[in-house]
N, C-alpha and C positions, 0 to 999 in steps of 0.2 A: 482360473488361477486363484490362489489365496493371497490376499495382499493385506499387509499391516501398515497403517498410516499413523505415525506418531505426531500428534499436534491437534490443536483445536482452533487454529486460525484460518484465514482465507485460503492460503496455499494448500494446507492439509485437506481442508474440506472440499475444495474444487478438484483436487487430485482424486479424492475418494469418489466424487461425482463422475469424473472421467472414467475411472475403473469400473464403477457400477454400470455406466452406460454400455460398457463392453461385455456385461454379463458376468463379471468376476465377483468373487466373494471378498468383501472388504471389512476389516476390523479397524475402527478409529479409536485410538486410546489417548487419553490426556490426563495430566495431573489434577486438573480442575474440572468444572462443568464443560459440556460441549454444546455450543461454542464456549471457548475459554475467555473470560472477561479480562484477563491479563495478557492476552495475545497482542502482539504488536499491531495487528490489523483491527482490533476491537476498538471502535470509536464511533462517534456520531456520523462522520462523513469523511470522504476522500475525494480529491479532484480527479476527474476523468477528462483529460485533454490530450491532443495529439502533438501539438507543436513542441519540438525540442530544438531550439535555435542552433543552427550550424551542425545539426546531427540528423542527416537524412535517414539513416538506418533506424534510429529510435523513433523518429516521426512516422515512418512507414509502419513500424511495429505497433505503435500506439493506435494508428488507424485500424489495423487488423484487430487489435484488442477491443476497440470500440464496437466493432461488428459482433465479436464474440459476446460481449456484455449484453447486446440486444437479444442475441439468441438465448442467453441464460435467463433473461427476464421472462421470456416465453416458456422455457423449459421448467423453471421453478415456479411459474405462475404467481409471481410476486413483483410488484412495482417497487424498485429500489433505485432507479436512475432518474434524477431530476435534471432535465435538459435546460439549464439556465445559462449555458454558454461558458466560455473561459476567455479571460483577457490577460495577455502577457504584455507588460509595459516595458518598452525598450527605447533606445535612441532611434530617431527616425530612420536612419539608413538600415539599422538592424531589423526594424519592424518591417520595412519593405522586403528585405531579404527573407524574413520569416514567413511573410504571407506568400511569397513566391515558392518557397520551399514546401509549404503545406499544400498549396494548390497543385504544385507539380507532383506531389505524392498521391493526389486524388482526393484531398480534403477540401474544405471550404473555409475561407478566411477573408477578412477585409481589414485594411489598415485604417486606424483612427488617428487623426492629427491631435496635437495637444489641445487645440481649440475644441475639437469634437469631443475629446475626453472630458474637458471641463464642462461642456454643455450637457453631455449625456449623464455624467456622474458628479453632480455638484456636491455630493456628500463625501467625496474623496478629495484629498488635497495632494494632487500629483505634481511632480516637477514639470513646469511649463515648457521645458526643453525636450520632453519625451513624447513618444507616440505609443500606439498600442496595436497589437494584433488580436482581433476579436474572432474567436471560433464560436459560431452559433450552434454547431453540431457537437456540443461538449457540455460539461456540467459537473454534477455532483452525484457520487454514489453514496447511498445511505449504508454505511459499512455494517453497522449492527444488524440491519435488516437483511443484508446479503448473507451474513453468517447464519442468521436464524432461518432464512429460506433454504440454505443448503442442508441444514440439519433436519428441517421439516421434510424435505424431499427424501433424504437418505433414510429416515425412519420408516418410510412406507415402501422401501425397496426390499425385495427378498434377498437374503444372503448378506445383509448389512448388520454389523454389530457395533454399537456405540458404547465404549467402555470408559465411563467418566470417573474422575477422582481416583485414578490409579497411576501414580508416578512411575515412569520408566527409569530403570537404573542401569540397564546395559543393552547393547545391540550387537549381535553377532551376525555380521553381514553375510559371511560365507555360508552359514547354515540357515539364514533367514529367520533368526530367532530373536525375539524381543522379551526381555525379562522385566517383570514388574516388581515394585517394592514389596508387594504382599507375597512374593514367591511364585506367582503364576507365570507361566511361560507361554508366549504366543508364537507358534510356528507358521511360517508362510513361505510362498514361492517368491514373493517380492516384498521389499520393505522400503518405505519412505519415511525419513525423519525430517519433518519441517521444523528446523531448529529455531526455537525461540531464544531470546537472549539469555534465558536462565538455563538453557540446555546444552551449553558448550561441553559439559561433562560427559555427554553421550558420544562425543567425537574423540578420536585419538588426540593426545596432547599436542602433537606436532601440528595438526590441523587447527585445533582450538586456538593456538598461539597466533595464527594468521588472521584471526577475527578481532576487529576492534569494536568495543562496546561504546555506544553513543547514548547520550541523555538529552532530550529535547523538552523545553518548557512551552506550554500552550496556555492561552487564556480563552475562556468561553464567556461570551458577552450577550446582553440583551440590548437591542437597539431601542432608542426612545420611540414612543408612539408616533410622534410627528415625522419621523424618518422612515416609518415602516414601508410606505409605498415606494420610496426610492430604493430601499434595500431589496424589496421584492423584485425589482428589475435589475439587480446587480449580478453579474456573472461571478463565477469562481475566479480568483486572481492568483495564479501561481507565482507571479512576480510583479511587485509594485514598483520596480525600477529603482529601489533604494540601494545604497552602498552596503547595508547590512543584510540585504536579502529578505525583506519583509514580504509576507504573503497572507492571504486570508480566504476563508470560505464563508459565503453569505448565509444567513439563516434561511433554510428551506425546509418545508414539510415539518415544521414544529421544532427544528433544531436551533441551536444557538449560533451566533456569529463566532467563528473561531479565528483567532489571530495569533501569529507567531513570527519568528524571524530566524533565518539561518544562523545569525550571530548567537542565538541562544541554544545552539546545538554544541555540546562539548563532550569530550571523551570522559568516560567513567571507568573506574577500576572494577566496580561490582554493582549489582542491583541492590539498592538499600530501601528506598521507599518511592512513592509516586507523588509526594508533596512538592510543590514548587516553592523553593526558597523565596522569602519575602523580597530579597534584593532583585531577583529575576522578575518577580511580579511587577515591581516598581519600574524596572528597566523596560519591560514590554509596554506597560501603561504609558510611559513617557514617549516611547517610540511611536506608538499609535496615536498619541495625543497630537503629534505633528502631522499624521496622515489622515485622520478622521475628524473633521470639524465638529467640535462639541463633545468629543470623547472625554470621558472622565472615569475615575475608578468606580463611580456609581454604576457604570455599564457592566462591570465584571460580575458574572454569576459564580465563577469558580475557575480553578486552574488545575493543571495536571502535568506531571512529568512522565514521559514515555521513553522506552528504551528500544534500541534496535542494534543489529550487528551489521558490519560491512567487512568485506575482504580487504585487508590492509594494502594489498598490492594494487588494487584497482579502485577502491572506494565504493564498489558496488556489491551485488550479491555473489554467492558462490555455490556451485554444485559440486558435491563430493561423492566419489564412489567409495562405498564401505565394503566392497567385495561382493561377489555373487551378483544378485539382482537387488542389492540394497544401495540406496542413495540418500544423501542428505542435502537439504537446501537451507542455506543461511540467508535470511531476508535482509533487505536494505530499506528500512523505513517505509514511507508511504509510496515510494516509487514502485515497489513490488505489487502494490494493490491494483493499480491501473492495468498492469501487465499480467495480473493473476491468471486470467483464462489461458493465455499463451504459456505461461510458466507451468500451470497444472497439466496442460496437455503434453508438453515435452517431458515432464517428470513422470507422468503415467506411462508414456512410451518407454522410458528407460526402465522403469520398474517392471513393466510387462515384457521386456526383452525385445521391443520393437525398435526400428530405426527412427529416432526422433525427427519429426518434421521441422524444417527451419523456422525460426521465429523472427530473425532479424536482430536478435539481442546477442551480443558477443558472449556474455557470460553463460548463455544457454546453448549456443551453437558450437561451442568448442568442447573438446574432451573434458570430462569432469576431473577435478583434482583427485588423484589416487591416494587414498588415505593409507594404503599399505606400503607406499614407497618410503 
């Protein structure tokens, strides 16, 4: 089959890999370079963990995704997964429940008491009334390296065409036709539009209105030399147990310490720029000043605002049928990255006319939203 994939982020590229593995001819097209540096998934790193408290289906799906990431490291012949572990800070009862949930799903976890957390991570200032679930078989995906590995692999496959710097202006799902801004038309048997936050215009207006645009502020920091050893033994922390939803990714493989908070995620009307307003930089610095002993603005190397879409009805991602064998996927922040191998496989199934294998993720295992209705 001939497949056109619109997008230069992790979902688009991994779907292209899935189609190429099946021997299909694939054209990947994007408005910028491939991989696209403004893609939602383009960043230094992303957390790979399994535990989703009180959510057995997502926890099981994350364990499956973890296995797929290990396979992808081997397939793409690139190391991009740093197994530093993942720590979720919770109230003690919830931590016990989380550890049981994860082990019951086939994962490995242990609970750390407040005293154990304080002893193990003295460079973190955690609430003394909290505990933690430590997943040792988890860690950090080097996101930019993942994207580069996908592109490097695709370039050497027969029947693969990477079309960079060509904006897409229209998609005709019924005819499998993708029209570029320069007038070129790509015809295919199947089409995937991995919708970035700037590409809502490629969807019918009725569907585009169901997607909410979010803007998230991040700080990238350098840890002081005297703390380097402690941070080298620090896991990714998707939840620091704070009311504002603070989380961080430690410095690994030459990357910076990344810190942010769910409180700094807000709805936006449009994409304007990627600069973090000074007020939000100060707000994050103050928040982590209470969480990281010795933290100061001098740690900050830079900041960035990123954008992502979510389906207003569920707050998660959305799969859309564009007619024929054409589909679109609207991503939901960093959560799509850890599930990307599962997402790519089921999207490839849909585009290729196969029955999608179950993923355990509700947004993918239900019928896609029909854009023609």
